[in-house]
C-alpha positions in Angstrom: 0.0 0.0 0.0 1.3 3.5 -0.9 1.7 5.9 2.0 -0.2 9.2 1.6 2.0 12.2 1.3 0.6 15.3 3.0 -0.1 18.3 0.8 1.2 21.7 1.4 -1.0 24.3 3.0 -0.5 26.7 0.1 -3.8 27.9 -1.4 -5.0 30.3 -4.0 -8.0 31.2 -1.7 -5.9 33.0 0.8 -5.4 36.7 0.2 -2.0 37.9 -0.7 -1.3 41.6 -0.3 2.3 42.6 -1.1 3.8 45.2 -3.3 6.8 43.2 -4.4 7.9 39.6 -4.9 8.2 37.6 -1.7 10.0 34.3 -1.9 8.3 31.4 -0.1 10.9 28.8 -1.1 14.4 29.2 -2.4 16.8 26.5 -3.6 20.3 26.5 -5.2 21.7 23.9 -7.6 25.3 24.2 -8.5 26.7 22.7 -11.8 30.4 22.1 -12.4 31.9 21.2 -15.8 33.3 17.7 -15.0 35.9 16.0 -17.2 35.1 18.0 -20.3 34.8 21.3 -18.4 31.3 21.6 -20.0 28.2 21.5 -17.8 26.0 20.0 -20.5 28.5 17.4 -21.7 30.0 16.1 -18.4 28.8 18.2 -15.6 27.4 17.3 -12.2 24.4 19.1 -10.7 24.0 19.2 -6.9 21.4 20.9 -4.8 22.5 22.7 -1.6 20.4 20.3 0.5 21.8 17.2 -1.2 18.4 16.0 -2.4 19.5 16.4 -6.1 22.9 15.0 -7.1 23.2 13.7 -10.7 25.5 13.6 -13.7 24.6 15.8 -16.7 25.3 14.5 -20.2 24.7 15.8 -23.7 21.9 13.9 -25.5 23.0 11.8 -28.4 21.0 14.1 -30.8 23.5 16.9 -29.8 26.6 14.8 -30.2 26.8 13.4 -26.7 26.7 9.9 -25.4 23.1 10.2 -24.1 24.0 8.3 -20.9 22.7 10.9 -18.4 20.2 13.5 -17.6 20.3 16.7 -19.6 19.0 20.2 -18.8 15.9 19.9 -21.1 14.8 16.7 -19.2 15.2 18.5 -15.9 13.2 21.5 -17.2 10.5 19.2 -18.6 10.2 17.4 -15.2 10.0 20.7 -13.3 7.4 22.2 -15.7 5.2 19.1 -15.8 5.3 18.7 -12.0 4.5 22.4 -11.4 1.6 22.4 -13.9 0.3 19.1 -12.4 0.4 20.6 -8.9 -1.6 23.7 -10.1 -4.1 21.6 -12.0 -4.5 19.3 -9.0 -5.3 22.3 -6.8 -7.8 23.6 -9.3 -9.4 20.1 -9.6 -9.8 19.8 -5.8 -11.4 23.3 -5.7 -14.0 22.0 -8.2 -14.4 18.8 -6.2 -12.9 16.7 -9.1 -10.6 13.8 -8.6 -7.0 14.7 -9.5 -5.5 11.3 -8.9 -5.9 10.2 -12.6 -4.3 13.4 -14.1 -1.0 13.1 -15.8 1.0 15.8 -17.5 3.7 15.2 -20.1 6.0 18.0 -20.9 7.9 17.9 -24.3 10.8 20.3 -24.4 12.4 21.1 -27.7 15.8 22.9 -27.9 16.3 24.7 -31.2 17.9 27.6 -33.0 16.5 31.1 -33.1 16.3 32.1 -36.8 16.5 35.7 -35.8 19.9 35.6 -34.3 21.2 32.0 -34.4 21.0 31.7 -30.6 19.2 28.9 -28.8 15.5 28.7 -27.9 13.4 26.3 -25.8 9.8 25.4 -26.7 7.4 23.5 -24.5 4.3 21.5 -25.1 2.2 20.2 -22.2 -0.1 17.3 -22.8 -2.6 16.8 -20.0 -4.4 13.4 -19.7 -7.5 13.5 -17.6 -9.5 10.4 -18.3 -13.3 10.4 -18.0 -13.6 14.2 -17.6 -15.3 16.1 -20.5 -13.0 18.5 -22.4 -15.7 21.2 -21.9 -15.0 20.9 -18.2 -11.3 20.6 -18.4 -10.7 23.5 -20.8 -11.4 26.3 -18.3 -9.6 24.4 -15.5 -6.5 24.1 -17.7 -6.6 27.9 -18.3 -6.9 28.5 -14.5 -4.0 26.1 -13.8 -2.0 27.9 -16.5 -2.6 31.2 -14.7 -1.5 29.7 -11.4 1.5 27.6 -12.5 4.8 29.5 -12.0 6.5 27.7 -14.9 3.7 28.6 -17.3 3.7 32.2 -16.0 7.5 32.3 -16.5 7.1 31.0 -20.1 4.4 33.6 -20.9 5.9 36.6 -19.1 9.6 35.9 -18.8 11.5 35.7 -15.6 13.6 38.3 -13.9 17.1 37.0 -14.1 20.2 38.4 -12.5 23.7 37.1 -13.5 26.6 38.0 -11.3 30.2 37.0 -11.0 31.0 35.4 -7.7 34.4 36.2 -6.1 
C-alpha cells in the first residue's frame, strides 16, 4: 500500500497583499563542468540540500553519449510537476478527482532564426480520463494562470547574472 504524502498548506484562496515579490521557497543547484569542463556534456548538478545529485550528459542528438540527464529533461520534469500541482489544486477546488491526471512536458531545444541563438519550446499534454473536455478547458486555463512555470514561459522571468568572487 502506498503511504499518503501530506499536501502543502498553500492555497489560492488566501489573500496575498504585497507590493513586491516575496519568496516562499528558495533553492540553489550548482553545476560544475566535469571532465570536459562543460556542464551540459560532463557536468554534475548538486542541490544545496543534497536531495539532487546527478550527472549531466549531452543527449545523443546533440553529439553526446546520451547516458545521463540533460537540462531539457530537468526543465520538462519541473514544468510538468509544477503544472500538475496547479491543476491538482484547481481540480480539488472544483471537487474533481485529480488522482488520474498526468502531465507530459515535451521540451524542444532549437535555434532562433532571428539571431542564431538557442530557444526552448514547451508543449504540455494533459491526460485527464473520464472528464469532459468542456469541463477541463477552463480548468486548464486557470491552472496555467497559477503555475509559476507557465507564468514564466508567458511573461519571462527576472534573471540576475553576477560573477562570484
